[in-house]
One Martini backbone bead per residue (centre of mass of N, CA, C, O) as a GRO file, in nm:
protein
  292
    1MET     BB    1   2.148  -1.315  -0.013
    2ASN     BB    2   2.087  -1.028   0.110
    3THR     BB    3   1.918  -0.969   0.398
    4ARG     BB    4   1.815  -0.682   0.352
    5ARG     BB    5   1.690  -0.740   0.076
    6VAL     BB    6   1.489  -0.955   0.161
    7CYS     BB    7   1.329  -0.777   0.360
    8THR     BB    8   1.246  -0.561   0.157
    9ILE     BB    9   1.089  -0.737  -0.040
   10ALA     BB   10   0.887  -0.856   0.162
   11ALA     BB   11   0.759  -0.594   0.254
   12TRP     BB   12   0.642  -0.503  -0.024
   13ARG     BB   13   0.473  -0.755  -0.081
   14VAL     BB   14   0.280  -0.720   0.158
   15LEU     BB   15   0.186  -0.427   0.108
   16ALA     BB   16   0.035  -0.474  -0.157
   17LEU     BB   17  -0.219  -0.602  -0.028
   18THR     BB   18  -0.319  -0.336   0.123
   19LEU     BB   19  -0.405  -0.166  -0.131
   20LEU     BB   20  -0.678  -0.281  -0.221
   21ALA     BB   21  -0.881  -0.140  -0.037
   22PHE     BB   22  -0.789   0.160  -0.094
   23ALA     BB   23  -0.817   0.156  -0.396
   24LEU     BB   24  -1.123   0.084  -0.421
   25ALA     BB   25  -1.236   0.305  -0.236
   26GLY     BB   26  -1.137   0.538  -0.448
   27CYS     BB   27  -1.345   0.443  -0.698
   28ALA     BB   28  -1.651   0.507  -0.644
   29GLY     BB   29  -1.637   0.835  -0.764
   30ILE     BB   30  -1.502   0.848  -1.069
   31ALA     BB   31  -1.757   0.772  -1.286
   32SER     BB   32  -1.943   1.010  -1.402
   33LYS     BB   33  -1.953   0.933  -1.714
   34ALA     BB   34  -2.038   0.615  -1.651
   35GLY     BB   35  -2.162   0.613  -1.367
   36ALA     BB   36  -2.178   0.635  -1.034
   37ARG     BB   37  -2.353   0.394  -0.959
   38LEU     BB   38  -2.191   0.174  -1.100
   39SER     BB   39  -1.921   0.229  -0.964
   40ALA     BB   40  -2.010   0.178  -0.671
   41SER     BB   41  -2.106  -0.115  -0.713
   42LEU     BB   42  -1.841  -0.239  -0.810
   43SER     BB   43  -1.667  -0.166  -0.570
   44ALA     BB   44  -1.834  -0.307  -0.352
   45GLY     BB   45  -1.810  -0.590  -0.469
   46ILE     BB   46  -1.501  -0.618  -0.439
   47LEU     BB   47  -1.461  -0.539  -0.139
   48ASP     BB   48  -1.689  -0.780  -0.054
   49GLN     BB   49  -1.507  -1.002  -0.141
   50ASP     BB   50  -1.434  -1.359  -0.033
   51ASP     BB   51  -1.300  -1.432  -0.324
   52ILE     BB   52  -1.001  -1.427  -0.473
   53ALA     BB   53  -1.051  -1.541  -0.759
   54THR     BB   54  -1.276  -1.346  -0.839
   55ALA     BB   55  -1.110  -1.090  -0.814
   56ARG     BB   56  -0.881  -1.162  -1.012
   57GLU     BB   57  -1.085  -1.188  -1.262
   58GLY     BB   58  -1.248  -0.899  -1.235
   59ILE     BB   59  -1.052  -0.644  -1.225
   60PRO     BB   60  -0.958  -0.599  -1.525
   61ALA     BB   61  -1.220  -0.458  -1.618
   62TRP     BB   62  -1.174  -0.209  -1.432
   63LEU     BB   63  -0.913  -0.116  -1.564
   64LEU     BB   64  -1.033  -0.051  -1.842
   65LEU     BB   65  -1.228   0.163  -1.746
   66VAL     BB   66  -1.017   0.361  -1.632
   67ASP     BB   67  -0.859   0.401  -1.893
   68GLY     BB   68  -1.092   0.529  -2.052
   69LEU     BB   69  -1.138   0.773  -1.867
   70ILE     BB   70  -0.850   0.889  -1.895
   71HIS     BB   71  -0.849   0.928  -2.199
   72ASP     BB   72  -1.090   1.150  -2.180
   73ASP     BB   73  -0.935   1.264  -1.890
   74PRO     BB   74  -0.596   1.323  -1.844
   75ARG     BB   75  -0.630   1.567  -1.593
   76ASN     BB   76  -0.769   1.385  -1.384
   77VAL     BB   77  -0.685   1.327  -1.068
   78ASP     BB   78  -0.889   1.116  -0.967
   79LEU     BB   79  -0.843   0.914  -1.197
   80LEU     BB   80  -0.538   0.878  -1.165
   81LEU     BB   81  -0.547   0.771  -0.874
   82ALA     BB   82  -0.730   0.531  -0.922
   83GLY     BB   83  -0.550   0.393  -1.131
   84SER     BB   84  -0.301   0.363  -0.956
   85ARG     BB   85  -0.420   0.196  -0.723
   86LEU     BB   86  -0.537  -0.041  -0.886
   87TYR     BB   87  -0.280  -0.134  -1.030
   88GLY     BB   88  -0.109  -0.173  -0.775
   89ALA     BB   89  -0.287  -0.379  -0.631
   90TYR     BB   90  -0.293  -0.595  -0.850
   91ALA     BB   91   0.012  -0.636  -0.896
   92GLY     BB   92   0.087  -0.699  -0.583
   93GLY     BB   93  -0.169  -0.907  -0.491
   94LEU     BB   94  -0.268  -1.079  -0.791
   95VAL     BB   95   0.023  -1.120  -0.928
   96ASP     BB   96   0.273  -1.365  -1.038
   97ASP     BB   97   0.392  -1.228  -1.278
   98ALA     BB   98   0.670  -1.039  -1.310
   99GLN     BB   99   0.639  -0.887  -1.580
  100ARG     BB  100   0.351  -0.795  -1.535
  101ALA     BB  101   0.398  -0.642  -1.272
  102ARG     BB  102   0.586  -0.430  -1.397
  103ARG     BB  103   0.383  -0.308  -1.593
  104LEU     BB  104   0.158  -0.233  -1.389
  105SER     BB  105   0.338  -0.061  -1.195
  106ALA     BB  106   0.418   0.145  -1.409
  107ARG     BB  107   0.134   0.256  -1.449
  108SER     BB  108   0.082   0.340  -1.164
  109PHE     BB  109   0.314   0.547  -1.151
  110ASP     BB  110   0.232   0.721  -1.391
  111TYR     BB  111  -0.038   0.817  -1.278
  112ALA     BB  112   0.082   0.949  -1.023
  113ARG     BB  113   0.272   1.141  -1.166
  114ARG     BB  114   0.054   1.293  -1.328
  115ALA     BB  115  -0.097   1.395  -1.081
  116SER     BB  116   0.145   1.560  -0.968
  117CYS     BB  117   0.172   1.746  -1.218
  118VAL     BB  118  -0.106   1.878  -1.183
  119ARG     BB  119  -0.093   1.954  -0.873
  120ARG     BB  120   0.258   1.944  -0.853
  121ALA     BB  121   0.496   2.051  -1.053
  122ALA     BB  122   0.746   2.080  -0.868
  123LEU     BB  123   0.754   1.786  -0.779
  124CYS     BB  124   0.765   1.651  -1.054
  125GLU     BB  125   1.051   1.781  -1.129
  126GLN     BB  126   1.190   1.617  -0.853
  127LEU     BB  127   1.176   1.299  -0.862
  128THR     BB  128   1.495   1.270  -0.992
  129ALA     BB  129   1.633   1.425  -0.800
  130PRO     BB  130   1.798   1.499  -0.562
  131PHE     BB  131   1.696   1.448  -0.248
  132GLU     BB  132   1.696   1.739  -0.141
  133ALA     BB  133   1.509   1.856  -0.360
  134PHE     BB  134   1.275   1.668  -0.312
  135ALA     BB  135   1.231   1.726  -0.005
  136ALA     BB  136   1.166   2.028  -0.041
  137GLN     BB  137   0.897   1.974  -0.193
  138VAL     BB  138   0.756   1.800   0.017
  139ALA     BB  139   0.755   2.035   0.236
  140GLN     BB  140   0.534   2.204   0.050
  141LEU     BB  141   0.310   2.045   0.119
  142GLN     BB  142  -0.039   2.018   0.154
  143ARG     BB  143  -0.335   1.901   0.256
  144GLY     BB  144  -0.445   1.890  -0.048
  145ASP     BB  145  -0.191   1.671  -0.121
  146VAL     BB  146  -0.226   1.393   0.021
  147ALA     BB  147  -0.344   1.199  -0.193
  148VAL     BB  148  -0.108   1.223  -0.388
  149ALA     BB  149   0.122   1.140  -0.198
  150GLN     BB  150   0.012   0.859  -0.124
  151ALA     BB  151  -0.009   0.745  -0.411
  152LEU     BB  152   0.288   0.781  -0.481
  153ALA     BB  153   0.402   0.602  -0.258
  154ALA     BB  154   0.253   0.343  -0.337
  155ALA     BB  155   0.356   0.323  -0.632
  156TRP     BB  156   0.656   0.319  -0.558
  157ALA     BB  157   0.646   0.063  -0.390
  158GLY     BB  158   0.548  -0.116  -0.625
  159ARG     BB  159   0.796  -0.072  -0.805
  160ILE     BB  160   1.000  -0.187  -0.613
  161GLN     BB  161   0.885  -0.468  -0.595
  162ALA     BB  162   0.893  -0.533  -0.911
  163ASN     BB  163   1.223  -0.427  -0.878
  164SER     BB  164   1.396  -0.602  -0.650
  165ASP     BB  165   1.670  -0.646  -0.844
  166ASP     BB  166   1.699  -0.323  -0.816
  167TRP     BB  167   1.893  -0.096  -0.652
  168GLN     BB  168   1.775   0.168  -0.765
  169ALA     BB  169   1.492   0.119  -0.662
  170ILE     BB  170   1.557   0.078  -0.357
  171ALA     BB  171   1.685   0.371  -0.324
  172ASP     BB  172   1.378   0.506  -0.308
  173ILE     BB  173   1.270   0.470  -0.017
  174PRO     BB  174   1.319   0.758   0.109
  175ARG     BB  175   1.098   0.890  -0.067
  176VAL     BB  176   0.861   0.738   0.048
  177GLN     BB  177   0.904   0.829   0.342
  178ALA     BB  178   0.877   1.133   0.297
  179LEU     BB  179   0.584   1.125   0.204
  180LEU     BB  180   0.459   0.987   0.453
  181GLU     BB  181   0.549   1.196   0.665
  182ARG     BB  182   0.388   1.427   0.537
  183VAL     BB  183   0.110   1.307   0.557
  184VAL     BB  184   0.101   1.276   0.877
  185ALA     BB  185   0.155   1.578   0.931
  186LEU     BB  186  -0.112   1.680   0.782
  187ASP     BB  187  -0.282   1.378   0.819
  188PRO     BB  188  -0.306   1.146   1.064
  189ASP     BB  189  -0.607   1.012   0.962
  190PHE     BB  190  -0.539   0.896   0.701
  191GLY     BB  191  -0.658   0.605   0.560
  192GLN     BB  192  -0.700   0.425   0.820
  193GLY     BB  193  -0.366   0.411   0.867
  194GLU     BB  194  -0.186   0.352   0.619
  195PRO     BB  195   0.075   0.525   0.659
  196TRP     BB  196   0.154   0.393   0.934
  197MET     BB  197   0.195   0.111   0.826
  198TYR     BB  198   0.426   0.179   0.640
  199LEU     BB  199   0.612   0.299   0.858
  200GLY     BB  200   0.633   0.040   1.021
  201VAL     BB  201   0.787  -0.119   0.807
  202LEU     BB  202   1.028   0.071   0.767
  203ALA     BB  203   1.124   0.056   1.075
  204THR     BB  204   1.140  -0.291   1.039
  205LEU     BB  205   1.368  -0.379   0.830
  206ARG     BB  206   1.561  -0.338   1.083
  207PRO     BB  207   1.750  -0.360   1.330
  208ALA     BB  208   1.886  -0.156   1.561
  209SER     BB  209   2.191  -0.245   1.502
  210LEU     BB  210   2.123  -0.145   1.176
  211GLY     BB  211   1.913   0.123   1.205
  212GLY     BB  212   1.661   0.060   1.317
  213GLN     BB  213   1.296   0.121   1.446
  214PRO     BB  214   1.105  -0.078   1.618
  215GLU     BB  215   0.953   0.109   1.824
  216GLN     BB  216   0.840   0.295   1.613
  217GLY     BB  217   0.690   0.076   1.462
  218LYS     BB  218   0.501  -0.002   1.689
  219ALA     BB  219   0.363   0.275   1.708
  220ASP     BB  220   0.259   0.273   1.416
  221PHE     BB  221   0.083   0.019   1.436
  222ASP     BB  222  -0.097   0.120   1.664
  223LYS     BB  223  -0.211   0.355   1.505
  224ALA     BB  224  -0.333   0.191   1.272
  225LEU     BB  225  -0.521   0.018   1.448
  226ALA     BB  226  -0.685   0.250   1.566
  227LEU     BB  227  -0.782   0.385   1.293
  228SER     BB  228  -0.923   0.096   1.207
  229HIS     BB  229  -1.063  -0.033   1.464
  230GLY     BB  230  -0.954  -0.337   1.402
  231HIS     BB  231  -1.055  -0.413   1.090
  232ASN     BB  232  -0.758  -0.435   0.980
  233GLN     BB  233  -0.577  -0.730   0.951
  234MET     BB  234  -0.308  -0.642   0.813
  235VAL     BB  235  -0.190  -0.496   1.051
  236ARG     BB  236  -0.146  -0.745   1.231
  237VAL     BB  237   0.033  -0.904   1.035
  238LEU     BB  238   0.260  -0.694   1.009
  239TYR     BB  239   0.322  -0.667   1.307
  240ALA     BB  240   0.412  -0.960   1.341
  241GLU     BB  241   0.622  -0.988   1.107
  242LYS     BB  242   0.799  -0.715   1.154
  243TYR     BB  243   0.818  -0.691   1.470
  244ALA     BB  244   0.796  -0.957   1.637
  245ARG     BB  245   1.022  -1.101   1.477
  246LEU     BB  246   1.251  -0.897   1.518
  247VAL     BB  247   1.219  -0.925   1.857
  248PHE     BB  248   1.126  -1.210   1.950
  249ASP     BB  249   0.788  -1.207   1.997
  250GLN     BB  250   0.579  -1.465   2.024
  251ALA     BB  251   0.333  -1.374   2.185
  252LEU     BB  252   0.259  -1.138   2.000
  253HIS     BB  253   0.254  -1.281   1.732
  254ASP     BB  254   0.027  -1.490   1.801
  255ARG     BB  255  -0.190  -1.294   1.896
  256LEU     BB  256  -0.227  -1.129   1.637
  257LEU     BB  257  -0.298  -1.371   1.452
  258GLN     BB  258  -0.539  -1.477   1.616
  259GLU     BB  259  -0.703  -1.216   1.589
  260ALA     BB  260  -0.723  -1.219   1.282
  261LEU     BB  261  -0.865  -1.503   1.264
  262ALA     BB  262  -1.113  -1.431   1.462
  263ALA     BB  263  -1.208  -1.234   1.276
  264ASP     BB  264  -1.438  -1.078   1.091
  265PRO     BB  265  -1.397  -1.012   0.748
  266HIS     BB  266  -1.687  -0.874   0.725
  267VAL     BB  267  -1.611  -0.558   0.607
  268PRO     BB  268  -1.685  -0.279   0.485
  269GLY     BB  269  -1.415  -0.237   0.252
  270LEU     BB  270  -1.234  -0.518   0.387
  271THR     BB  271  -1.280  -0.815   0.306
  272LEU     BB  272  -1.053  -0.886   0.106
  273VAL     BB  273  -0.806  -0.803   0.279
  274ASN     BB  274  -0.881  -0.997   0.514
  275VAL     BB  275  -0.854  -1.261   0.359
  276LEU     BB  276  -0.559  -1.221   0.287
  277ALA     BB  277  -0.457  -1.192   0.578
  278GLN     BB  278  -0.551  -1.472   0.684
  279ALA     BB  279  -0.379  -1.642   0.495
  280ARG     BB  280  -0.110  -1.533   0.610
  281ALA     BB  281  -0.152  -1.597   0.908
  282ARG     BB  282  -0.150  -1.905   0.884
  283LYS     BB  283   0.144  -1.930   0.785
  284LEU     BB  284   0.282  -1.788   1.023
  285LEU     BB  285   0.169  -1.968   1.250
  286ASP     BB  286   0.280  -2.239   1.142
  287GLY     BB  287   0.592  -2.103   1.163
  288SER     BB  288   0.653  -2.017   1.458
  289LYS     BB  289   0.827  -2.245   1.589
  290ASP     BB  290   1.057  -2.231   1.377
  291PHE     BB  291   1.138  -1.933   1.421
  292PHE     BB  292   1.154  -1.938   1.758
   0.00000   0.00000   0.00000
């Protein structure tokens, strides 16, 4: 299998885990018709869950609730974004069946697409246009469009991951990058550093000799770590796996993973993603000597 393709697939697979915290955090206020208090309580319960199996079994009921709310209010951008994030997070981080992941990620992308059509019809019309036309519309996005742009980028990344054997899907990565770059240009502090983390992975997909930008990726990861105040351990895990391994810096690699493992995962809104990150950190650290 082509090495570049393997790296790309692995990058999106890891990124999918990071969506979980941000996806659920965005759901707390969506269900005004079903009861905002109930919605907030359910979201908090999932976000603060430290047992992966319980989360995997419980989230599908939340998906059905979001589907019902969207059915009753199909042009509600907040509902569409919440549905997109939650489906994408679940498909990429907690589903092992490939066909099921493709179906769920397709729904995630559809909800994000529909949100963009409501919020920015001109962008919606150019999603499949030649890249130049698409990029021109991305450049027209304003600060009020940041949430839609970020959700669309995340859902697109999830669809790429779920269809990683399709080169046409992988060819859409520059569109994801264009959206992310516009997001950080408009709102550098958005999403506790989530867009910077994505950009860090994109910059470290390839070594510098093959067109990658590892030092830019390092700067992006540092920015993401700072914006999360060091509380999001998935940033450290991605930093170690994507940058430190790329440049063969074992000292940095092991330090970042040890810091992730030493951290208390119980952070409001980040507990579940931190538990997932620590499980991955253990595997990477165990394989450190073999890799380096």
